[in-house]
SEFI-381587 format. One record per residue: y, x, z of N, C-alpha, C in turn. Coordinates in steps of 0.2 Angstrom, whole numbers, plus 5000, padded with zeros to 4 digits. Example, Ala and Ser with C-alpha at 12.3 -4.5 7.8 and 13.67 -1.06 7.14 Angstrom:
<atoms>
ATOM;n.Y;n.X;n.Z;ca.Y;ca.X;ca.Z;c.Y;c.X;c.Z
ATOM;4972;5066;5039;4978;5062;5039;4984;5066;5039
ATOM;4989;5064;5035;4995;5068;5036;5000;5064;5039
</atoms>
This chain:
<atoms>
ATOM;n.Y;n.X;n.Z;ca.Y;ca.X;ca.Z;c.Y;c.X;c.Z
ATOM;5733;5248;5591;5736;5243;5595;5731;5241;5600
ATOM;5733;5242;5606;5729;5240;5612;5733;5235;5616
ATOM;5730;5231;5620;5734;5226;5623;5729;5222;5627
ATOM;5731;5215;5629;5727;5211;5633;5720;5210;5630
ATOM;5719;5210;5623;5713;5209;5620;5711;5215;5617
ATOM;5709;5220;5620;5707;5226;5617;5699;5227;5617
ATOM;5696;5221;5617;5688;5222;5617;5686;5224;5610
ATOM;5690;5223;5604;5687;5226;5598;5687;5233;5598
ATOM;5692;5236;5601;5693;5243;5601;5687;5246;5606
ATOM;5686;5243;5611;5680;5245;5616;5673;5244;5612
ATOM;5672;5239;5608;5666;5239;5604;5666;5244;5599
ATOM;5671;5245;5595;5671;5251;5590;5670;5257;5593
ATOM;5673;5259;5599;5671;5265;5602;5664;5266;5605
ATOM;5661;5260;5607;5654;5260;5609;5650;5261;5603
ATOM;5651;5258;5597;5647;5259;5591;5648;5267;5589
ATOM;5654;5270;5589;5654;5277;5588;5650;5281;5592
ATOM;5650;5280;5599;5646;5284;5604;5639;5283;5602
ATOM;5637;5277;5600;5630;5275;5598;5628;5278;5591
ATOM;5632;5281;5588;5631;5284;5581;5629;5279;5576
ATOM;5632;5273;5577;5631;5268;5572;5635;5270;5565
ATOM;5632;5270;5560;5635;5273;5554;5636;5267;5548
ATOM;5633;5262;5549;5633;5256;5544;5635;5250;5548
ATOM;5640;5246;5546;5642;5240;5549;5643;5235;5543
ATOM;5638;5230;5544;5639;5224;5539;5642;5218;5543
ATOM;5646;5215;5538;5650;5209;5541;5651;5204;5535
ATOM;5652;5198;5537;5655;5192;5533;5662;5192;5536
ATOM;5667;5192;5532;5674;5192;5535;5675;5186;5540
ATOM;5678;5188;5545;5678;5183;5551;5685;5185;5555
ATOM;5689;5180;5556;5695;5181;5560;5693;5184;5567
ATOM;5688;5181;5570;5686;5184;5577;5684;5191;5577
ATOM;5682;5194;5572;5680;5201;5571;5685;5205;5567
ATOM;5691;5202;5566;5696;5205;5561;5698;5212;5563
ATOM;5700;5213;5569;5702;5220;5571;5696;5225;5571
ATOM;5690;5223;5574;5684;5227;5574;5683;5229;5567
ATOM;5683;5224;5562;5681;5226;5555;5686;5231;5553
ATOM;5693;5230;5554;5698;5235;5552;5697;5242;5555
ATOM;5695;5242;5561;5693;5249;5564;5687;5252;5561
ATOM;5682;5248;5559;5676;5251;5556;5678;5253;5549
ATOM;5681;5249;5545;5683;5251;5538;5687;5257;5538
ATOM;5692;5258;5543;5696;5264;5543;5693;5270;5545
ATOM;5687;5270;5547;5683;5276;5550;5679;5279;5544
ATOM;5680;5285;5542;5677;5288;5536;5669;5289;5538
ATOM;5668;5290;5544;5661;5291;5546;5656;5285;5546
ATOM;5660;5279;5545;5656;5272;5545;5656;5269;5538
ATOM;5651;5267;5536;5650;5263;5530;5651;5256;5532
ATOM;5656;5252;5530;5657;5245;5531;5656;5241;5525
ATOM;5651;5236;5526;5649;5233;5520;5650;5225;5521
ATOM;5654;5223;5516;5656;5215;5516;5650;5212;5513
ATOM;5647;5207;5517;5641;5203;5515;5644;5196;5512
ATOM;5640;5194;5508;5641;5187;5505;5638;5182;5510
ATOM;5633;5184;5513;5629;5179;5518;5626;5184;5524
ATOM;5626;5181;5530;5624;5185;5535;5617;5188;5535
ATOM;5612;5184;5531;5605;5186;5531;5605;5193;5527
ATOM;5609;5194;5522;5609;5200;5519;5610;5206;5523
ATOM;5613;5205;5529;5614;5210;5534;5607;5213;5537
ATOM;5602;5208;5537;5596;5210;5540;5593;5216;5536
ATOM;5593;5215;5529;5591;5220;5524;5595;5226;5524
ATOM;5601;5225;5525;5606;5231;5526;5604;5235;5532
ATOM;5602;5232;5538;5600;5236;5544;5594;5239;5543
ATOM;5589;5236;5540;5582;5238;5538;5583;5245;5534
ATOM;5587;5244;5529;5588;5250;5524;5591;5256;5528
ATOM;5596;5254;5532;5599;5260;5536;5594;5263;5540
ATOM;5590;5259;5543;5585;5262;5548;5580;5266;5544
ATOM;5578;5264;5538;5573;5268;5534;5576;5274;5532
ATOM;5583;5274;5531;5586;5280;5529;5589;5284;5534
ATOM;5587;5283;5540;5589;5287;5546;5595;5285;5549
ATOM;5598;5280;5548;5605;5278;5550;5604;5272;5555
ATOM;5609;5271;5559;5610;5265;5564;5615;5260;5561
ATOM;5613;5254;5562;5618;5249;5559;5619;5244;5564
ATOM;5625;5240;5563;5626;5234;5567;5629;5229;5562
ATOM;5628;5223;5564;5630;5217;5560;5635;5213;5565
ATOM;5640;5211;5561;5645;5207;5565;5645;5200;5561
ATOM;5645;5195;5565;5645;5188;5563;5647;5183;5568
ATOM;5648;5177;5565;5650;5171;5570;5643;5168;5571
ATOM;5643;5164;5576;5637;5160;5578;5635;5156;5573
ATOM;5639;5153;5569;5637;5149;5563;5633;5153;5558
ATOM;5634;5159;5558;5630;5164;5553;5623;5165;5556
ATOM;5622;5164;5562;5615;5165;5565;5610;5161;5561
ATOM;5612;5155;5560;5608;5150;5556;5606;5152;5549
ATOM;5610;5156;5546;5608;5159;5540;5603;5165;5540
ATOM;5601;5167;5546;5597;5173;5546;5590;5172;5549
ATOM;5588;5165;5550;5582;5164;5553;5576;5167;5550
ATOM;5575;5166;5544;5569;5169;5541;5569;5177;5541
ATOM;5575;5179;5539;5576;5187;5539;5575;5190;5546
ATOM;5576;5186;5551;5575;5189;5558;5568;5190;5560
ATOM;5564;5186;5556;5556;5187;5558;5554;5194;5556
ATOM;5558;5197;5551;5556;5204;5549;5557;5209;5554
ATOM;5562;5208;5558;5564;5213;5563;5559;5214;5569
ATOM;5556;5208;5571;5550;5209;5576;5544;5211;5573
ATOM;5543;5209;5566;5536;5212;5563;5537;5219;5561
ATOM;5542;5221;5559;5543;5228;5557;5545;5233;5562
ATOM;5548;5230;5568;5550;5234;5574;5555;5239;5572
ATOM;5561;5237;5569;5566;5241;5568;5572;5239;5572
ATOM;5577;5243;5574;5582;5241;5578;5587;5237;5574
ATOM;5590;5232;5577;5595;5228;5575;5600;5226;5580
ATOM;5606;5227;5579;5611;5226;5584;5616;5221;5581
ATOM;5616;5215;5584;5620;5209;5582;5626;5208;5587
ATOM;5632;5208;5584;5638;5206;5588;5641;5199;5585
ATOM;5640;5194;5589;5641;5187;5587;5647;5184;5591
ATOM;5652;5183;5587;5658;5179;5590;5656;5172;5590
ATOM;5656;5168;5596;5654;5162;5596;5659;5157;5594
ATOM;5657;5151;5591;5661;5145;5589;5657;5139;5592
ATOM;5660;5134;5592;5657;5128;5594;5657;5127;5602
ATOM;5661;5131;5605;5661;5130;5612;5667;5127;5614
ATOM;5669;5126;5621;5674;5122;5623;5681;5124;5619
ATOM;5684;5118;5617;5690;5119;5613;5690;5120;5606
ATOM;5683;5120;5603;5682;5120;5596;5685;5114;5592
ATOM;5689;5116;5587;5692;5110;5583;5688;5108;5578
ATOM;5683;5112;5576;5679;5110;5570;5672;5108;5572
ATOM;5671;5102;5572;5664;5099;5575;5658;5101;5571
ATOM;5659;5104;5565;5653;5107;5562;5651;5113;5565
ATOM;5655;5116;5569;5653;5123;5572;5649;5121;5579
ATOM;5649;5115;5581;5646;5114;5588;5639;5114;5588
ATOM;5635;5111;5583;5628;5112;5584;5625;5119;5584
ATOM;5627;5123;5579;5625;5130;5579;5627;5134;5585
ATOM;5633;5132;5587;5636;5136;5593;5632;5134;5599
ATOM;5629;5128;5600;5625;5126;5606;5618;5130;5605
ATOM;5616;5130;5599;5609;5133;5598;5608;5140;5597
ATOM;5614;5144;5596;5613;5151;5594;5608;5155;5599
ATOM;5609;5155;5605;5605;5159;5610;5598;5157;5609
ATOM;5596;5151;5609;5589;5149;5609;5586;5150;5602
ATOM;5590;5150;5597;5587;5151;5590;5586;5159;5590
ATOM;5590;5163;5592;5589;5170;5592;5583;5172;5597
ATOM;5583;5169;5603;5577;5171;5607;5571;5168;5604
ATOM;5571;5163;5601;5565;5161;5597;5562;5165;5592
ATOM;5567;5169;5589;5565;5175;5584;5564;5181;5587
ATOM;5563;5182;5594;5562;5188;5598;5568;5193;5598
ATOM;5574;5190;5598;5580;5194;5599;5582;5194;5606
ATOM;5583;5199;5609;5586;5200;5616;5593;5198;5616
ATOM;5595;5193;5620;5601;5190;5619;5605;5191;5626
ATOM;5611;5194;5625;5616;5195;5631;5622;5191;5629
ATOM;5626;5189;5634;5632;5185;5633;5637;5188;5637
ATOM;5643;5189;5634;5649;5191;5637;5654;5185;5638
ATOM;5655;5182;5643;5659;5176;5644;5666;5178;5646
ATOM;5667;5185;5648;5674;5187;5649;5674;5194;5646
ATOM;5681;5196;5644;5682;5202;5640;5679;5208;5645
ATOM;5680;5208;5651;5678;5213;5655;5671;5215;5655
ATOM;5667;5210;5653;5659;5210;5653;5657;5214;5646
ATOM;5661;5214;5641;5659;5216;5635;5656;5223;5635
ATOM;5660;5228;5638;5658;5235;5637;5651;5236;5640
ATOM;5650;5234;5646;5643;5234;5650;5638;5231;5646
ATOM;5639;5225;5644;5633;5222;5640;5632;5224;5633
ATOM;5637;5227;5630;5636;5230;5624;5632;5237;5625
ATOM;5633;5240;5630;5629;5247;5631;5622;5245;5632
ATOM;5621;5239;5635;5614;5237;5636;5611;5235;5630
ATOM;5614;5231;5626;5612;5229;5619;5610;5235;5615
ATOM;5615;5240;5615;5614;5246;5611;5607;5249;5613
ATOM;5607;5250;5619;5601;5253;5622;5594;5249;5620
ATOM;5594;5243;5621;5589;5239;5619;5587;5239;5612
ATOM;5592;5240;5608;5590;5240;5601;5588;5247;5598
ATOM;5592;5252;5600;5590;5259;5597;5585;5263;5601
ATOM;5584;5261;5607;5579;5265;5611;5572;5261;5611
ATOM;5572;5255;5610;5566;5251;5610;5564;5248;5603
ATOM;5568;5250;5598;5567;5247;5591;5566;5240;5591
ATOM;5571;5236;5593;5571;5229;5593;5577;5226;5591
ATOM;5577;5220;5590;5584;5216;5589;5587;5214;5596
ATOM;5593;5215;5596;5597;5213;5602;5604;5210;5599
ATOM;5606;5205;5603;5612;5202;5601;5617;5201;5607
ATOM;5623;5203;5606;5628;5202;5611;5633;5196;5608
ATOM;5632;5190;5612;5636;5184;5610;5643;5185;5614
ATOM;5648;5185;5610;5655;5185;5613;5658;5178;5614
ATOM;5659;5176;5620;5661;5169;5621;5668;5167;5617
ATOM;5668;5161;5615;5674;5159;5611;5681;5159;5615
ATOM;5680;5159;5622;5686;5160;5626;5689;5167;5626
ATOM;5684;5172;5624;5687;5179;5623;5690;5180;5617
ATOM;5688;5177;5611;5691;5178;5605;5697;5173;5604
ATOM;5697;5168;5607;5702;5163;5606;5699;5157;5602
ATOM;5702;5151;5603;5700;5145;5599;5704;5145;5593
ATOM;5700;5144;5587;5704;5144;5581;5707;5137;5580
ATOM;5712;5137;5576;5715;5131;5574;5716;5130;5567
ATOM;5718;5125;5564;5718;5124;5557;5723;5129;5554
ATOM;5728;5131;5558;5733;5136;5555;5730;5143;5554
ATOM;5724;5144;5557;5720;5150;5556;5722;5155;5562
ATOM;5726;5153;5566;5728;5157;5572;5724;5156;5578
ATOM;5722;5161;5582;5719;5159;5588;5723;5157;5594
ATOM;5721;5152;5597;5725;5150;5603;5720;5151;5609
ATOM;5723;5152;5615;5720;5153;5621;5719;5147;5625
</atoms>
């Protein structure tokens, strides 16, 4: 399926080119298609997490085993990772975070707003290099930069994908533009 929102396919292809073999995720409608693509790939190990912070340990273990990992999460999940993120800077292992943003313009769930506002500064405070894609056409270029920052420099990098790219969720569970 390709179409006007083919950013999940672009991300999947970039992960393949970067030789990412482990993908951790907490089920998320914003990453649904990307998760499906990763799960269908026999060369990738897709791991459903119960909480986002588990993904930090998953990425550390992948790195220690000689594999590259990426974590998929919503901005609200970033708050669950604060203590675990300290390990990435101290141990100097690569961590690639792909974060779908919530709490931005049009958000229906007020509980998503505080972490949505704080995501970038929280990550930066934990020494994570933050890049932001406000438009779908920016994703490929910024993802390549985040991949390079993570895997060439053994550091944590995050690509924040704006809510306007993934669509605003509604109570029906469907994304609306």
